C-alpha positions, -999 to 999 in steps of 0.1 A, spaced: -1 -3 -1 13 35 -9 20 56 24 10 92 19 -14 116 43 -33 137 27 -26 166 55 10 169 42 -3 188 13 -1 224 30 -6 261 19 26 266 2 45 233 -1 44 192 12 57 180 45 56 148 57 71 125 86 92 103 66 82 67 69 53 76 90 33 100 68 51 94 35 74 65 19 89 60 -13 55 49 -32 41 80 -20 63 102 -32 66 86 -65 28 90 -69 36 130 -60 61 132 -86 33 117 -113 9 139 -103 30 168 -104 37 158 -139 0 157 -149 -3 190 -136 23 203 -153 8 188 -185 -25 205 -175 -13 238 -168 10 241 -200 38 243 -184 62 222 -202 80 189 -201 110 201 -183 111 203 -144 143 213 -121 148 187 -94 170 196 -61 176 180 -25 188 188 9 212 168 25 191 145 53 196 111 52 165 104 32 165 129 7 183 110 -20 160 83 -16 129 109 -20 145 124 -51 151 92 -70 112 85 -56 99 117 -72 122 117 -102 108 84 -109 71 94 -110 78 127 -130 97 105 -157 68 80 -155 47 109 -162 64 122 -189 85 147 -176 122 152 -185 136 155 -151 172 182 -149 187 170 -121 208 192 -105 216 172 -69 226 182 -37 215 221 -31 195 248 -17 161 257 -25 173 293 -39 195 275 -60 170 255 -79 151 288 -81 187 301 -96 182 267 -120 151 278 -135 163 309 -150 198 297 -159 182 262 -174 150 281 -190 126 259 -172 95 268 -154 87 247 -134 109 232 -99 108 206 -77 131 207 -45 130 181 -21 133 197 15 115 196 50 132 232 54 141 240 93 116 210 104 134 187 126 155 151 113 127 126 104 108 153 81 109 156 43 90 176 19 85 192 -13 85 228 -29 72 230 -64 62 259 -89 52 257 -124 68 287 -137 93 311 -123 98 327 -99 64 311 -84 62 286 -61 26 266 -55 -1 284 -32 -33 265 -15 -54 261 -49 -22 245 -63 -15 220 -36 -52 216 -33 -51 204 -70 -20 185 -70 -32 167 -39 -65 158 -59 -46 147 -88 -25 119 -69 -36 83 -77 -56 97 -112 -28 110 -131 -20 90 -162 16 78 -169 28 90 -204 57 82 -228 90 101 -232 100 111 -197 137 106 -185 159 121 -160 188 142 -167 223 150 -144 228 188 -145 266 196 -133 278 230 -124 247 247 -107 265 252 -76 293 271 -85 271 289 -111 251 301 -83 277 310 -63 292 332 -86 263 350 -96 257 360 -59 298 370 -52 297 396 -82 309 420 -60 335 424 -31 340 442 3 360 467 5 368 467 40 377 437 59 349 421 80 345 391 103 314 370 98 305 337 121 285 316 99 261 291 114 243 261 95 228 240 123 246 213 102 221 220 75 229 220 36 238 256 37 271 239 52 284 235 18 274 270 2 274 300 33 309 297 39 323 298 7 300 327 -4 313 346 22 344 341 15 342 349 -20 329 381 -14 361 385 9 346 385 46 368 365 71 345 334 82 341 316 113 323 283 107 296 268 132 280 239 126 287 241 91 297 205 84 265 181 72 249 160 96 214 150 91 208 143 126 210 181 133 230 173 165 235 205 180 198 222 170 175 226 139 186 246 112 161 275 122 171 312 121 144 320 140 146 299 170 165 313 203 182 283 206 202 288 174 207 327 176 214 321 216 240 298 201 254 322 174 253 352 195 277 335 221 301 324 189 305 363 177 309 374 212 336 347 219 354 352 187 354 391 183 330 390 148 316 420 136 282 400 127 266 366 128 243 352 103 224 318 109 205 297 73 182 274 77 182 238 63 175 246 29 195 280 27 159 303 18 160 321 52 191 343 70 190 352 106 217 379 120 232 392 150 250 423 160 288 421 173 273 419 211 251 386 199 219 407 203 194 390 178 184 415 143 150 398 137 148 395 96 116 421 96 141 449 112 173 443 92 145 440 60 138 474 71 171 487 70 178 474 36 146 494 23 157 525 36 189 519 20 174 512 -12 147 535 -11 164 568 -22 180 546 -50 150 538 -62 117 563 -54 85 547 -51 98 511 -51 70 491 -38 76 466 -9 58 437 3 59 421 41 42 391 55 18 398 86 45 389 109 66 419 103 69 449 128 47 476 124 73 500 120 70 498 78 40 515 79 51 546 96 88 548 86 98 586 74 125 575 51 103 548 31 76 579 33 98 605 19 109 584 -9 72 574 -20 74 536 -10 48 517 -8 44 491 17 17 461 15 10 437 42 1 399 29 -1 365 44 28 350 55 45 319 35 68 320 8 43 317 -24 22 344 -12 50 369 -10 66 359 -44 32 358 -59 22 397 -49 57 408 -57 49 392 -92 18 408 -94 26 444 -86 66 446 -97 75 452 -62 113 453 -55 117 437 -22 97 416 -1 105 406 37 91 381 62 99 381 101 111 338 96 138 355 75 129 353 38 140 381 17 129 384 -19 147 411 -44 124 417 -74 138 436 -106 161 451 -114 180 441 -82 171 404 -84 150 376 -95 119 376 -70 123 348 -53 136 347 -17 171 337 -12 186 334 29 223 338 12 214 371 -7 202 386 23 237 377 41 254 392 9 229 423 11 238 431 54 272 424 47 272 450 17 254 474 38 278 475 65 304 477 44 292 505 22 282 527 56 312 518 76 287 511 106 282 482 128 251 464 124 242 477 158 245 512 150 225 510 118 194 492 138 201 522 162 188 541 140 153 524 140 123 536 164 128 514 197 106 481 197 100 455 220 93 419 200 87 387 210 105 359 188 78 339 168 65 316 195 51 282 183 24 263 210 18 229 194 -16 224 178 -27 194 156 -28 198 121 -62 185 119 -74 212 143 -51 245 145 -73 262 117 -104 259 136 -85 270 170 -70 300 151 -107 312 138 -121 306 177 -88 326 187 -99 354 161 -132 358 178 -118 357 217 -95 383 203 -123 407 188 -142 400 220 -114 409 244 -115 448 241 -84 450 255 -47 434 253 -21 444 280 -43 473 291 -45 485 257 -77 492 235 -77 472 204 -86 494 178 -89 467 153 -87 432 145 -70 421 111 -78 389 97 -51 393 65 -37 355 80 -51 345 113 -60 378 136 -35 403 144 -52 428 170 -38 461 165 -38 482 197 -41 520 204 -4 530 207 10 510 177 17 476 196 1 447 180 -5 407 185 -10 379 163 -24 343 165 -23 322 132 -18 285 123 14 276 111 14 267 70 39 239 77 42 225 112 14 216 136 15 247 157 -2 280 165 22 310 156 24 339 180 37 371 173 35 407 197 50 438 194 52 469 215 67 501 208 63 514 244 82 491 266 97 456 273 71 455 302 40 465 280 52 430 254 52 408 285 15 424 295 2 421 259 19 380 254 3 373 293 -35 383 280 -29 364 246 -17 333 267 -45 334 288 -69 335 257 -49 306 243 -53 282 277 -92 287 268 -82 261 240 -76 225 255 -59 221 218 -34 245 225 0 231 239 19 248 265 52 270 255 78 295 269 67 325 274 98 342 295 110 370 274 146 381 291 148 420 296 167 434 270 199 453 277 193 487 273 
């Protein structure tokens, strides 16, 4: 019997526990269905295939390739790579469809696919639902085959390393033993940085922590390494390299939405009227930023998820996309419209090099805010959407959070309660793991942030499906 749990078809990609929710026959069936979807959508017969470095990713890629070829597709296999390398390969090879075998930052034991039919886009919820419904009904077609493509890693790194730093910069590069370990250190050295490697040896067991640059376990370890080594900057990458996190020379995290605001401020004078797309988890500072407003920049808030941001950028011609999780997107003329954590890393290094200022000094130019990291209370996949909807109703009825009146509840993605004075709190269902997502921000004080989070937590505890989570927010340095 084919093992393929339908819950694995998520909003923007697919994720399963290997051997428990999907097996090789299941992945072959997905590949066959994707070939049929390519045919039905007129996307052509060729497809780029890549894979991350997990112990079973080779088997998964083989099964997907077998299904694609059985469906008549010509599989252009680029082998071990980052997700943005696979996106780059679409342009390099002139191929629209892509299938990247990865579970990104998910713990060891997970696998998945990120797919798209035309560059730079990837599947959105309707595309994923269509693919799911094609599984088991897709016909086999003649003429499919698998072709090995060589040299894509070098071409991708060459493309990113087109300029060199003018000043010395010491950078800790942390990869959580994920696939970025064979890409990111080399890239940073190519642009002229002195690299201190942290957990860059490939190890699919992720023995130190999961490769998730949004998680405090990775950022805290990175910060300690930066302080110990006397580095100027720390950069952390997720398991498939499409996200990047940063810490300054004192080891303090600068979440990607704030790093993105720094980049937007630097770009806006050179590109008046530029469009910026941010996700609903990102800081409220974008909306009222005087530098962006003075240059006529527009800021649009969309659903969290790489497919949603890419699609909106393509629709509007926006130049920059930012998600708090560490995804950064560069549209024309800066880039090709997809998310690339290594590109974000290069841009941050270039910003420091160009201004001659430490990251902490650049961040000090921004108004002070107090933010939670992204918190992830457990909630089962088959319950999380309903729970998130009930919590949205709770927020609308609450009236106040942390002593502030709720001015409105925005339901672009989950529920973002915006408070008088500029603070806000978000609760949404995760797109790719069995949990909810909680993020809060205060422009006033750390104590207000704690009070807001406490009230949100009290609302969540009304719902037994929601697991406990760590709400301890250490007092930040002055």
